[in-house]
Structure formats: C-alpha cells, structure tokens
C-alpha positions as CSV (number, residue, x, y, z in Angstrom):
1,M,17.1,0.9,45.2
2,P,14.1,3.1,44.7
3,E,11.2,2.2,46.1
4,Y,8.2,1.5,44.1
5,G,3.8,1.8,45.3
6,T,1.0,1.7,43.2
7,N,-1.3,4.5,44.1
8,M,-5.0,4.0,43.3
9,S,-7.7,6.5,43.4
10,A,-11.1,6.8,41.6
11,T,-11.1,7.4,37.8
12,S,-13.1,10.1,38.5
13,S,-10.2,11.9,40.3
14,V,-7.3,10.5,37.4
15,T,-9.2,11.7,34.4
16,G,-9.9,15.1,35.8
17,S,-6.7,16.0,36.2
18,R,-5.9,15.6,32.4
19,L,-4.8,18.1,30.6
20,T,-6.6,17.6,27.1
21,H,-4.4,20.7,25.5
22,H,-1.2,18.0,26.3
23,T,-2.9,14.8,25.2
24,V,-1.1,13.9,21.2
25,R,-3.2,11.5,19.3
26,Q,-1.6,8.7,17.4
27,T,-2.9,7.0,14.2
28,I,-1.7,3.2,14.4
29,S,-2.6,1.3,11.2
30,A,-1.7,-2.7,9.8
31,R,-2.3,-2.0,6.9
32,P,0.4,-2.2,4.2
33,S,2.4,0.7,3.3
34,I,4.9,1.9,0.4
35,T,7.4,4.2,0.7
36,Y,9.9,2.9,-2.2
37,A,10.5,1.4,-5.3
38,T,12.8,0.1,-7.4
39,P,14.3,0.0,-9.4
40,N,13.4,4.0,-10.4
41,F,14.6,6.3,-12.9
42,D,14.9,10.4,-12.2
43,E,13.2,9.0,-8.7
44,W,10.6,7.8,-10.6
45,P,9.5,3.8,-10.6
46,R,10.0,2.4,-14.0
47,I,10.4,-0.3,-16.2
48,Y,10.8,-1.0,-19.9
49,K,7.7,-3.1,-22.5
50,G,8.8,-6.6,-23.1
51,F,11.6,-6.6,-20.3
52,T,10.4,-8.5,-16.7
53,T,11.1,-6.4,-14.2
54,D,11.3,-7.6,-10.6
55,M,10.3,-4.9,-8.2
56,H,11.8,-4.0,-5.4
57,I,9.5,-2.4,-2.5
58,F,10.4,-0.8,0.8
59,G,7.4,0.0,3.3
60,Y,5.9,-1.5,6.5
61,N,3.7,-4.0,7.5
62,F,4.3,-6.8,4.6
63,D,4.9,-9.3,7.0
64,T,0.8,-9.8,7.6
65,S,-0.6,-12.3,5.1
66,V,-0.3,-10.2,1.6
67,T,-2.2,-10.0,-1.5
68,V,-0.8,-8.1,-4.6
69,Y,-3.1,-6.4,-7.0
70,L,-2.0,-4.9,-10.8
71,S,-3.8,-2.1,-11.8
72,C,-2.8,-1.0,-15.4
73,N,-4.6,-0.5,-19.0
74,K,-5.6,-2.6,-21.2
75,E,-2.7,-2.5,-23.4
76,V,-0.2,-2.9,-21.0
77,Y,-0.9,-6.7,-20.5
78,A,-3.0,-7.3,-24.0
79,S,-1.5,-10.7,-25.4
80,T,-1.2,-11.7,-22.0
81,N,-3.6,-14.5,-21.0
82,E,-2.7,-15.1,-16.9
83,L,-2.5,-11.1,-17.0
84,S,-5.5,-10.2,-18.9
85,G,-8.2,-11.3,-16.7
86,V,-9.1,-7.7,-15.0
87,S,-11.9,-7.5,-12.1
88,A,-13.3,-5.3,-9.2
89,F,-12.6,-6.1,-6.1
90,N,-14.3,-4.2,-3.3
91,L,-12.2,-6.3,-0.3
92,F,-14.0,-4.5,2.9
93,G,-17.3,-3.7,1.3
94,S,-19.0,-5.8,3.6
95,V,-17.0,-4.9,6.8
96,S,-19.3,-2.6,8.8
97,G,-18.1,0.3,11.2
98,T,-19.2,3.2,12.8
99,P,-20.6,6.0,10.0
100,T,-17.4,7.9,10.1
101,H,-15.2,4.8,10.4
102,Q,-16.2,2.3,7.5
103,L,-13.5,0.2,5.9
104,S,-15.3,0.4,2.3
105,A,-14.7,4.5,2.3
106,M,-11.2,4.0,3.6
107,Y,-9.9,2.1,1.3
108,P,-12.6,2.1,-1.6
109,A,-13.2,-1.0,-4.7
110,F,-10.4,-1.2,-7.5
111,S,-10.1,-3.0,-10.7
112,G,-7.1,-4.9,-11.0
113,I,-5.5,-8.7,-11.4
114,K,-5.1,-10.5,-8.1
115,L,-0.9,-11.7,-8.8
116,P,-0.6,-15.5,-8.0
117,S,1.5,-16.0,-4.7
118,T,4.6,-17.0,-7.2
119,Y,4.9,-13.9,-8.4
120,Y,5.9,-11.7,-5.0
121,D,8.4,-12.9,-2.2
122,V,8.1,-11.6,0.9
123,A,11.7,-10.9,2.5
124,S,10.4,-8.8,5.7
125,P,8.1,-6.8,7.4
126,N,9.7,-3.6,5.7
127,A,10.5,-5.3,1.9
128,M,9.3,-7.4,-0.7
129,T,9.7,-8.0,-3.8
130,V,7.3,-8.4,-6.8
131,T,8.1,-10.1,-10.1
132,L,5.7,-7.9,-13.3
133,S,6.2,-9.7,-16.1
134,A,7.1,-8.2,-19.8
135,P,4.3,-5.4,-20.0
136,D,3.1,-6.0,-23.7
137,G,2.8,-1.6,-24.3
138,V,3.3,1.1,-22.7
139,G,1.6,2.8,-19.7
140,K,1.4,2.9,-16.0
141,I,1.2,0.1,-13.4
142,D,-0.1,1.0,-9.6
143,L,0.6,-2.1,-7.5
144,I,-1.8,-2.7,-4.6
145,I,-1.0,-4.1,-1.5
146,A,-3.4,-5.4,0.4
147,N,-4.0,-7.6,4.1
148,E,-7.0,-7.8,7.2
149,A,-6.6,-3.7,7.8
150,G,-6.5,-2.0,4.9
151,Y,-4.3,-1.7,1.7
152,G,-1.5,0.9,0.2
153,S,-0.8,1.2,-3.8
154,F,2.3,3.6,-5.6
155,V,-1.0,5.8,-6.1
156,G,-2.0,6.2,-2.8
157,D,1.5,6.3,-0.2
158,L,3.4,7.2,-3.1
159,L,2.6,11.3,-3.7
160,T,5.7,13.7,-4.7
161,T,5.7,16.4,-2.3
162,G,8.7,18.0,-3.4
163,A,9.3,19.9,-7.0
164,A,10.2,16.3,-9.2
165,G,6.5,15.5,-8.8
166,S,4.5,18.8,-7.2
167,G,1.6,16.5,-5.5
168,V,1.6,13.9,-8.4
169,E,0.5,10.7,-8.1
170,R,2.8,8.1,-8.4
171,L,2.8,4.8,-10.7
172,I,5.2,2.5,-12.5
173,E,5.8,3.9,-15.9
174,I,6.2,1.8,-19.0
175,K,8.7,3.5,-21.3
176,N,9.7,2.2,-24.8
177,P,13.7,0.7,-24.4
C-alpha cells in the first residue's frame, strides 16, 4: 500500500517553480448555451407560418432557473395579442464589475417578448422544449435563454462555420407551408 504525505512549503517556493508556458487557461461559464435545435431542414432551424411548433433545443445549463425570450420582427406575430408586446430587456445593466469584465458588455440589451413559463419545459440540464405559437407571417425568430450568469441565443451560439452557412448566424426561419 502506498504511503501518502503532506509537503508544506512557503507560497513563494510553489509559485516560483511554476512554468508559465505550461499554464492552460480554461473559461468556465454557467450561462445557458445552445448547441443544436430541431426541427431543422438543410441544417437550419425552420418552422412554418400558421402552425404551432415544438422546438427541441439542446445545449448546456438549462436547469439553472432559465427564462426564455423570443425576438423577431413585428410581422411574425402581428395578430397574436399575447406575443405582440415587444419590450427592451437589459438583464445585466445594473450589475457592476471590473472595467474589462462588465456583464452588460458581454450580454447587451435586446428587444423581445418574455415567454410565459407554460411555453417551455426543461427536460434536463441539456435539453428543453419551447412551444412556438403559430406565426402570422414569414420572417426569422431568435430564442434567447437566460439565467443569472448570462444568456445564450440562436444568433450568438449557433454560428455556422461549415460550407452550409459559411459564417452566417442562424435564426429560426419561418416559411410559408
């Protein structure tokens, strides 16, 4: 059986022996992030005008008190009273930090609609379903999933890098049936 011991040394001897070129910096985040969504067609999230759709979203940190916002042009939900009131949300405007680490700079204000919690269901830390009411018109929708650590969105998290999008930001596309 191996023997274990504790070595005590002054802090200066420990820090002085570190090699900086071997240090790896790892960023840890608790904000929700989106990695994939269905239904999708040709690798793009898509729904159809006039049809209510359950959007299945996969990613990380969906189990930490999330709130979901929908951002779109006004023609998408023109006649739906519940989803027609657009507001500006500045979730981190009053949070202070260091000059180089302001949450309000990392997560700027956005306009959209705060969805009632009955419109989404968190199945696990990595999966959730958002019910999108039948759109009135064609256009594009961005879903923003927020918690106290920040927010993730289709625009910010699903940036395509392959040939299909070649650096184009993905949004949920609404097409005529």
